[in-house]
C-alpha positions as CSV (number, residue, x, y, z in Angstrom):
1,M,-130.7,109.6,-70.4
2,S,-134.4,108.8,-69.5
3,A,-137.1,108.7,-72.1
4,T,-139.0,111.2,-70.0
5,H,-136.0,113.7,-70.3
6,L,-135.7,113.1,-74.0
7,A,-139.4,113.9,-74.3
8,S,-138.9,117.1,-72.6
9,V,-136.2,118.1,-75.1
10,Y,-137.5,116.9,-78.5
11,I,-141.2,116.2,-79.4
12,P,-141.5,114.3,-82.7
13,G,-143.3,116.4,-85.4
14,Q,-142.8,119.6,-83.7
15,L,-140.8,122.2,-85.6
16,R,-137.8,123.7,-83.7
17,R,-135.8,126.9,-84.2
18,L,-132.0,126.8,-84.5
19,D,-131.7,129.2,-81.6
20,D,-133.6,126.8,-79.4
21,L,-130.4,124.5,-79.6
22,P,-128.2,124.3,-76.5
23,P,-125.3,126.9,-76.4
24,E,-122.9,124.0,-76.9
25,L,-124.4,123.0,-80.2
26,I,-124.4,126.5,-81.5
27,V,-120.8,126.7,-80.6
28,M,-120.0,123.5,-82.6
29,I,-122.1,124.9,-85.5
30,A,-120.0,128.1,-85.4
31,R,-116.7,126.4,-85.3
32,N,-117.7,124.5,-88.5
33,T,-119.0,127.5,-90.3
34,N,-117.0,129.6,-92.8
35,D,-117.0,133.1,-91.6
36,A,-117.1,134.7,-95.1
37,S,-120.0,133.1,-96.6
38,D,-122.0,130.6,-94.6
39,I,-122.9,132.9,-91.7
40,S,-123.8,135.6,-94.1
41,S,-126.2,133.1,-95.7
42,L,-127.6,132.0,-92.3
43,R,-128.6,135.6,-91.4
44,R,-131.1,135.5,-94.2
45,V,-132.7,132.5,-92.6
46,N,-132.3,133.4,-88.9
47,K,-131.6,137.0,-87.5
48,F,-130.8,135.6,-84.2
49,L,-128.0,133.5,-85.6
50,S,-126.7,136.4,-87.7
51,A,-125.6,138.0,-84.5
52,A,-125.1,135.0,-82.2
53,I,-123.0,132.8,-84.3
54,P,-120.2,135.5,-84.7
55,A,-120.5,136.1,-81.0
56,W,-119.9,132.4,-80.3
57,V,-116.8,132.3,-82.5
58,I,-115.1,135.4,-81.3
59,S,-116.0,134.9,-77.6
60,E,-112.8,132.6,-77.7
61,T,-110.7,134.2,-80.3
62,T,-110.9,137.6,-82.1
63,F,-113.4,140.1,-83.2
64,Y,-113.2,141.5,-86.7
65,I,-114.7,144.9,-87.4
66,M,-114.8,147.2,-90.7
67,P,-115.5,150.8,-90.9
68,M,-119.0,150.5,-92.1
69,S,-122.6,150.4,-90.5
70,S,-123.1,146.6,-91.5
71,S,-120.1,145.5,-89.4
72,I,-120.6,147.9,-86.4
73,W,-124.3,146.8,-86.2
74,R,-123.3,143.2,-85.9
75,M,-121.0,144.2,-83.1
76,A,-123.9,145.9,-81.3
77,Q,-126.0,142.8,-81.8
78,A,-123.4,140.6,-80.1
79,V,-123.4,143.0,-77.2
80,Q,-127.1,142.7,-77.0
81,I,-127.0,139.0,-77.2
82,Q,-124.5,138.9,-74.3
83,S,-126.7,141.0,-72.1
84,T,-129.4,138.2,-72.3
85,N,-127.1,135.3,-72.6
86,P,-124.1,135.2,-70.2
87,S,-122.7,132.2,-72.2
88,C,-121.7,134.5,-75.0
89,N,-118.9,136.2,-73.0
90,L,-117.3,139.1,-74.9
91,G,-115.0,139.7,-72.0
92,R,-113.0,136.7,-73.2
93,V,-111.9,138.4,-76.7
94,P,-108.3,139.0,-76.6
95,A,-107.9,141.0,-79.7
96,V,-110.0,143.3,-82.0
97,I,-109.0,143.6,-85.6
98,F,-110.0,146.6,-87.6
99,E,-110.0,145.8,-91.3
100,N,-109.8,148.9,-93.4
101,V,-111.6,147.8,-96.5
102,W,-113.3,149.6,-99.4
103,P,-115.6,148.7,-102.2
104,T,-113.6,148.0,-105.3
105,P,-113.4,151.2,-107.4
106,P,-115.7,150.9,-110.4
107,D,-113.0,151.6,-113.0
108,E,-111.0,148.6,-111.9
109,F,-113.5,146.3,-113.4
110,G,-114.8,148.1,-116.3
111,L,-117.7,149.9,-114.6
112,H,-118.5,153.5,-115.6
113,A,-117.1,155.7,-112.8
114,E,-119.6,158.5,-113.0
115,L,-123.3,158.9,-112.1
116,T,-125.6,158.7,-115.3
117,D,-129.3,159.7,-116.0
118,H,-130.4,156.1,-115.9
119,D,-129.1,152.5,-115.4
120,D,-130.2,150.8,-118.6
121,W,-127.2,148.8,-119.7
122,E,-127.8,145.1,-120.5
123,A,-125.2,142.4,-120.6
124,D,-125.9,141.6,-124.2
125,S,-125.8,145.3,-125.4
126,D,-123.6,146.2,-128.4
127,D,-123.1,149.6,-126.7
128,E,-119.2,150.4,-126.7
129,L,-119.5,152.5,-123.7
130,P,-118.7,150.9,-120.2
131,P,-121.8,149.8,-118.3
132,N,-122.9,152.0,-115.5
133,S,-124.4,151.5,-112.1
134,N,-125.7,154.3,-110.2
135,T,-126.7,152.0,-107.5
136,Y,-123.0,150.9,-107.0
137,L,-121.8,154.5,-107.1
138,H,-124.3,155.6,-104.5
139,F,-123.2,152.6,-102.4
140,I,-119.7,153.8,-102.5
141,D,-120.8,157.3,-101.5
142,G,-122.6,155.9,-98.6
143,C,-119.5,154.0,-97.4
144,H,-117.5,157.1,-97.6
145,E,-120.1,159.0,-95.4
146,E,-120.0,156.2,-92.9
147,R,-116.3,156.4,-92.5
148,D,-116.5,159.9,-91.2
149,S,-119.8,159.4,-89.3
150,A,-119.6,160.7,-85.7
151,Q,-122.6,158.5,-84.9
152,L,-121.0,155.3,-86.1
153,R,-117.8,156.1,-84.2
154,D,-119.8,156.5,-81.0
155,S,-121.8,153.3,-81.6
156,L,-118.5,151.4,-82.1
157,A,-117.1,153.0,-78.9
158,H,-120.2,151.9,-77.0
159,S,-120.0,148.4,-78.0
160,L,-116.2,148.2,-77.3
161,G,-117.0,149.2,-73.8
162,N,-118.1,145.7,-73.2
163,F,-114.9,144.0,-74.3
164,H,-113.1,143.7,-70.8
165,G,-110.5,141.3,-71.9
166,V,-109.0,143.0,-75.0
167,K,-105.2,142.9,-75.0
168,E,-104.6,143.9,-78.6
169,M,-106.1,146.4,-81.2
170,I,-105.0,145.7,-84.6
171,H,-105.5,147.9,-87.6
172,V,-104.8,146.4,-91.2
173,P,-105.5,147.7,-94.7
174,G,-107.7,145.0,-96.2
175,F,-108.5,141.5,-94.7
176,H,-106.4,140.3,-92.0
177,N,-104.1,137.3,-92.9
178,S,-105.8,135.2,-90.2
179,R,-108.8,134.8,-92.3
180,P,-108.9,131.9,-94.9
181,A,-107.1,132.8,-98.2
182,Q,-109.4,133.6,-101.0
183,E,-108.5,134.1,-104.6
184,R,-109.2,137.5,-106.0
185,P,-112.2,137.4,-108.4
186,S,-111.8,138.5,-112.0
187,R,-112.9,141.8,-113.6
188,E,-115.8,140.0,-115.2
189,E,-117.0,138.5,-112.0
190,L,-116.9,141.7,-110.2
191,L,-118.7,143.4,-113.0
192,Q,-121.4,140.8,-113.3
193,T,-122.0,140.7,-109.5
194,V,-122.7,144.4,-109.4
195,L,-125.0,144.3,-112.5
196,L,-126.9,141.3,-111.1
197,Y,-128.2,143.2,-108.1
198,N,-128.3,146.6,-109.9
199,D,-132.1,146.9,-109.6
200,H,-132.4,146.2,-106.0
201,D,-133.2,148.9,-103.6
202,P,-130.4,150.6,-101.7
203,E,-130.7,148.6,-98.6
204,D,-130.9,145.2,-100.3
205,F,-128.0,146.2,-102.6
206,E,-125.9,147.0,-99.5
207,D,-126.8,143.6,-98.0
208,E,-125.8,141.8,-101.0
209,M,-122.5,143.6,-101.1
210,W,-121.9,142.9,-97.5
211,T,-122.7,139.3,-98.1
212,R,-120.0,139.3,-100.9
213,R,-117.5,141.4,-98.9
214,R,-114.6,139.0,-99.5
215,M,-115.3,139.4,-103.0
216,M,-116.3,143.1,-103.5
217,F,-114.0,144.8,-101.0
218,E,-110.3,145.5,-101.2
219,P,-107.7,147.3,-99.1
220,Y,-108.1,151.0,-98.8
221,Q,-105.5,152.8,-100.8
222,G,-106.0,156.4,-99.5
223,I,-102.7,157.9,-98.6
224,L,-104.2,161.1,-96.9
225,D,-107.1,159.4,-95.3
226,Q,-107.9,160.5,-91.7
227,A,-111.3,159.1,-91.4
228,C,-110.3,155.6,-90.6
229,A,-107.5,156.7,-88.4
230,K,-110.2,158.7,-86.3
231,M,-112.5,155.7,-86.1
232,F,-109.9,153.4,-85.0
233,D,-108.5,156.0,-82.6
234,H,-112.0,156.2,-81.2
235,A,-112.0,152.4,-80.7
236,V,-108.8,152.6,-79.0
237,D,-110.1,155.3,-76.7
238,A,-113.0,153.2,-75.7
239,V,-110.9,150.2,-74.8
240,L,-108.4,152.3,-72.8
241,R,-111.3,154.0,-70.8
242,N,-112.8,150.6,-69.7
243,P,-111.8,150.4,-66.0
244,M,-112.6,146.6,-66.0
245,R,-109.8,145.8,-68.3
246,K,-106.9,144.2,-66.5
247,N,-104.1,143.9,-69.3
248,K,-102.0,146.6,-70.8
249,L,-103.2,147.3,-74.3
250,K,-101.0,146.7,-77.4
251,V,-101.7,148.6,-80.5
252,Y,-100.5,147.5,-84.0
253,I,-101.2,149.6,-87.0
254,E,-100.4,148.7,-90.6
255,T,-101.6,151.4,-93.1
256,H,-101.2,152.8,-96.6
257,S,-102.0,156.3,-95.2
258,I,-99.5,158.9,-93.9
259,C,-101.9,159.5,-91.0
260,A,-101.8,156.4,-88.8
261,L,-102.7,158.2,-85.5
262,G,-105.7,160.2,-84.3
263,D,-105.2,163.6,-82.8
264,V,-105.4,164.0,-79.1
265,D,-108.7,165.6,-78.1
266,P,-108.0,168.4,-75.8
267,S,-111.6,168.5,-74.4
268,A,-111.8,164.9,-73.5
269,S,-111.5,163.8,-69.9
270,P,-108.1,162.3,-69.0
271,I,-107.4,158.7,-69.2
272,P,-105.9,157.3,-65.9
273,A,-102.2,156.5,-66.3
274,S,-102.8,152.9,-65.0
275,Q,-105.1,152.2,-67.9
276,L,-102.7,153.3,-70.6
277,G,-101.2,150.7,-73.1
278,D,-97.5,149.8,-73.2
279,V,-96.9,148.9,-76.9
280,L,-97.4,150.9,-80.1
281,A,-96.1,149.5,-83.4
282,I,-96.7,151.3,-86.8
283,K,-95.9,149.9,-90.2
284,Y,-96.3,152.2,-93.2
285,I,-96.8,150.2,-96.3
286,G,-97.5,153.1,-98.7
287,R,-95.1,154.5,-101.3
288,W,-95.3,158.0,-99.9
289,M,-93.3,157.9,-96.8
290,S,-89.8,158.6,-98.2
291,T,-90.2,162.4,-98.3
292,L,-89.1,164.8,-95.6
293,D,-92.6,165.8,-94.4
294,A,-94.2,162.3,-94.5
295,M,-94.4,161.9,-90.8
296,V,-95.4,165.5,-90.1
297,F,-98.7,164.6,-88.7
298,D,-98.1,161.3,-86.8
299,L,-94.8,162.8,-85.2
300,E,-96.8,165.9,-84.0
301,V,-99.4,163.4,-82.5
302,L,-96.6,161.5,-80.7
303,H,-95.2,165.0,-79.6
304,N,-98.5,165.7,-77.9
305,Q,-98.8,162.7,-75.8
306,K,-98.9,163.6,-72.1
307,I,-99.9,161.7,-69.0
308,N,-103.0,162.8,-67.3
309,T,-104.6,163.9,-70.4
310,A,-106.7,162.1,-73.1
311,S,-103.5,160.9,-74.7
312,H,-103.5,157.2,-75.9
313,Y,-99.9,156.6,-76.0
314,A,-98.3,158.6,-73.3
315,G,-97.5,155.5,-71.3
316,I,-95.9,153.3,-74.1
317,T,-92.7,151.5,-73.2
318,H,-92.2,149.9,-76.6
319,L,-92.5,151.7,-79.8
320,S,-91.8,150.5,-83.2
321,I,-91.8,152.5,-86.5
322,S,-91.3,150.6,-89.8
323,G,-91.5,151.1,-93.5
324,D,-91.9,148.6,-96.3
325,G,-88.4,148.1,-97.4
326,L,-85.4,150.5,-97.6
327,G,-85.5,150.7,-101.3
328,N,-88.3,151.3,-104.0
329,E,-89.6,154.3,-102.1
330,G,-90.6,152.0,-99.1
331,S,-88.6,153.7,-96.5
332,V,-89.9,156.1,-93.8
333,H,-88.2,159.5,-93.7
334,M,-87.8,160.6,-90.1
335,G,-86.0,163.8,-90.7
336,L,-88.5,166.1,-88.9
337,L,-87.9,164.0,-85.5
338,G,-86.3,166.4,-83.1
339,G,-87.7,169.4,-84.5
340,P,-90.3,172.1,-83.2
341,S,-93.6,170.1,-82.3
342,H,-91.9,166.8,-83.4
343,S,-89.8,166.0,-80.2
344,P,-91.9,163.3,-78.3
345,D,-91.2,162.7,-74.8
346,W,-89.7,159.2,-74.9
347,S,-88.3,159.1,-71.3
348,R,-90.6,156.1,-70.5
349,L,-89.4,154.1,-73.5
350,E,-87.6,150.9,-72.9
351,T,-87.3,149.9,-76.5
352,L,-87.4,151.9,-79.7
353,H,-87.5,149.8,-82.9
354,L,-86.9,151.4,-86.2
355,D,-86.9,149.4,-89.4
356,D,-86.5,150.6,-93.0
357,T,-86.1,154.4,-92.1
358,Q,-84.1,157.4,-93.2
359,Q,-82.4,159.4,-90.6
360,N,-80.8,162.9,-91.2
361,D,-78.6,165.1,-88.8
362,Q,-81.6,166.4,-86.8
363,S,-83.2,163.0,-86.2
364,A,-79.8,161.4,-85.4
365,A,-79.2,164.1,-82.8
366,F,-82.5,163.3,-81.2
367,L,-82.0,159.6,-81.1
368,R,-78.6,159.9,-79.5
369,Q,-80.1,161.9,-76.6
370,Q,-82.6,159.0,-75.8
371,K,-82.1,156.5,-72.9
372,C,-83.7,153.5,-74.2
373,N,-82.6,150.4,-76.0
374,L,-82.5,151.2,-79.8
375,E,-83.1,148.5,-82.4
376,L,-82.0,149.5,-85.8
377,Q,-82.6,147.5,-89.0
378,N,-82.1,148.8,-92.4
379,V,-81.3,152.5,-92.2
380,Y,-80.3,155.2,-94.8
381,W,-78.2,157.8,-93.0
382,L,-78.6,161.0,-94.9
383,G,-75.6,163.3,-95.3
384,G,-73.0,162.7,-92.5
385,S,-75.7,162.1,-89.8
386,I,-74.1,158.7,-88.6
387,Q,-71.3,160.7,-87.4
388,R,-73.5,162.3,-84.8
389,F,-72.6,159.3,-82.6
390,S,-68.9,159.8,-82.8
391,K,-68.8,161.1,-79.3
392,G,-71.3,158.4,-78.0
393,S,-74.9,158.7,-76.7
394,S,-77.2,158.4,-73.9
395,L,-78.7,155.1,-75.4
396,R,-78.8,152.2,-73.0
397,D,-78.0,149.7,-75.7
398,V,-78.0,149.4,-79.5
399,K,-78.9,146.3,-81.6
400,A,-78.2,146.8,-85.3
401,S,-78.7,144.6,-88.4
402,G,-79.4,144.7,-92.1
403,I,-78.5,147.4,-94.5
404,F,-76.7,150.6,-93.4
405,A,-76.6,153.0,-96.4
406,I,-74.5,156.0,-95.6
407,E,-74.7,159.0,-97.8
408,E,-71.6,160.7,-96.7
409,I,-68.5,160.0,-94.4
410,K,-65.6,162.4,-94.0
411,G,-62.5,160.8,-95.5
412,H,-64.2,158.5,-98.1
413,A,-67.1,158.0,-100.4
414,K,-70.5,157.1,-99.5
415,G,-71.4,153.5,-99.5
416,V,-73.6,150.5,-98.3
417,W,-72.6,148.3,-95.4
418,I,-74.1,145.0,-94.3
419,V,-74.6,144.6,-90.6
420,A,-74.7,140.9,-89.7
421,S,-73.4,138.4,-87.0
422,N,-71.9,136.0,-89.4
423,H,-71.1,135.2,-93.1
424,R,-74.3,133.2,-93.7
425,E,-76.4,136.1,-92.5
426,A,-74.5,138.7,-94.5
427,N,-74.9,136.6,-97.7
428,E,-78.7,136.3,-97.2
429,I,-78.9,140.1,-96.7
430,A,-76.7,140.7,-99.9
431,V,-78.9,138.4,-102.0
432,K,-82.2,140.1,-100.9
433,N,-80.9,143.6,-101.5
434,A,-78.6,143.3,-104.5
435,G,-81.1,145.0,-106.8
436,Y,-81.1,148.3,-104.9
437,C,-77.3,149.1,-105.3
438,K,-74.1,148.2,-107.1
439,P,-72.1,145.6,-105.2
440,V,-68.4,146.2,-105.3
441,A,-67.7,142.9,-103.3
442,L,-68.8,140.1,-105.5
443,D,-67.1,137.3,-103.8
444,Y,-68.9,134.5,-101.9
445,A,-67.6,136.0,-98.6
446,V,-69.5,139.1,-98.5
447,P,-67.9,141.9,-96.2
448,F,-69.8,142.7,-93.1
449,V,-69.7,144.8,-90.1
450,S,-70.3,143.2,-86.6
451,P,-73.5,144.4,-84.7
452,S,-71.1,144.7,-81.5
453,D,-68.9,147.2,-83.4
454,V,-72.0,149.3,-84.4
455,Q,-73.2,149.1,-80.8
456,R,-69.9,150.2,-79.5
457,Y,-69.7,153.2,-81.8
458,M,-73.4,154.3,-81.4
459,V,-73.2,154.0,-77.5
460,K,-69.5,154.9,-76.6
461,G,-68.3,156.8,-79.7
462,G,-64.9,156.5,-81.1
463,V,-63.8,155.1,-84.5
464,L,-66.5,154.6,-87.1
465,P,-66.8,150.8,-87.9
466,F,-67.7,151.5,-91.6
467,S,-64.7,151.8,-93.8
468,K,-63.5,151.1,-97.4
469,A,-62.1,147.7,-96.3
470,N,-65.7,146.4,-95.3
471,V,-67.9,148.3,-97.7
472,W,-70.2,146.0,-99.7
473,A,-71.8,148.3,-102.3
474,K,-72.4,151.8,-103.5
475,D,-75.2,154.1,-105.0
476,W,-78.3,152.7,-102.9
477,K,-81.6,153.4,-104.7
478,L,-84.1,154.9,-102.2
């Protein structure tokens, strides 16, 4: 490189801004910058970089958003940067991860949980009452309002309209596991952090909490919350309506709430069938899904999915519904499936995957009428529902594995069976699940039922493969 060219790039003694650097150098800075803390610190120095650096990072990987204005504002800033700098191409983003986080509740780290007349507690006070922070409580109230803000949902949808390459939309409670692991701070650390910035004005306090979000935020535990489901659904809607997208959208939802899906808006314009996604996977990780009416809301949403409407999941070919273990109240009760307003049109499904579920007579009757491939892992068959398949079904194929707990079978008592391909796999399943039942077969050679026998029975009918001779345990604890 000539001296003349160098002189045009760098003049000794002249101050230069970080955003004057070539794009390639900003990318190098971004790749070596910790997303959780360093970038937040840089935004105090340079507002351009507060938006630009995240944009460079996610333009090749993933975009993380949270249900609050601080996060959605940064997405809008990234879109604005793209409009003036084509090198920041949000169209390359393959996945958007929605992190459902919430400020840590005050009582979890010793803070007074109700508003008081004044904030006058000091760290060295002898007062036996817990310290208070009206500032933090107002901050939590503000976060609650933002989650249900139509304006914020619209801003999110507008920004996502620029993400033309999105293949996956992912909802998780808390921070996604792709982020660097971070040790949970102690109660004392959380308390002192809040009190340190207690006297700041609300906007500055919010900035401080956002800067320390990996420390101050935790997974949202609300079991009846629909606000986040609405916001995520709004985001999915925006991606599906983008005519420049070329890939089928896959939606993955993991949630503590019993409401994973958003209602279909009857007043919204239809989404072209060619733009609909093909995969929906829902994993319920709360401890409230084991009752009969747990899926009343989401099954109704699935029931209302129709082509040539504003439905988001009318075109799916692969559906997965999972619980969080068959025992310890982690299973998903699907007993309403097949009832009025809970009978989805699954004629387009190629694969239906059910994991850690409860099935009753009604849901079993509905499942046997389907014409897709059914994948079953860990099922509790209530009553004699398993015998619904004694005359076969319309199912294309059945792949079964794991625990089959059966409440009632004519001719012999209820029991627990292991469905496995070999002894090694059966032993692994037995060790993992021994705490939820009373094994009657304690030998090394754990009895098991072959997946092919289960497939034969559920597709063609005939003799039930579960018998006293191959039962493993009894009294499964739901």
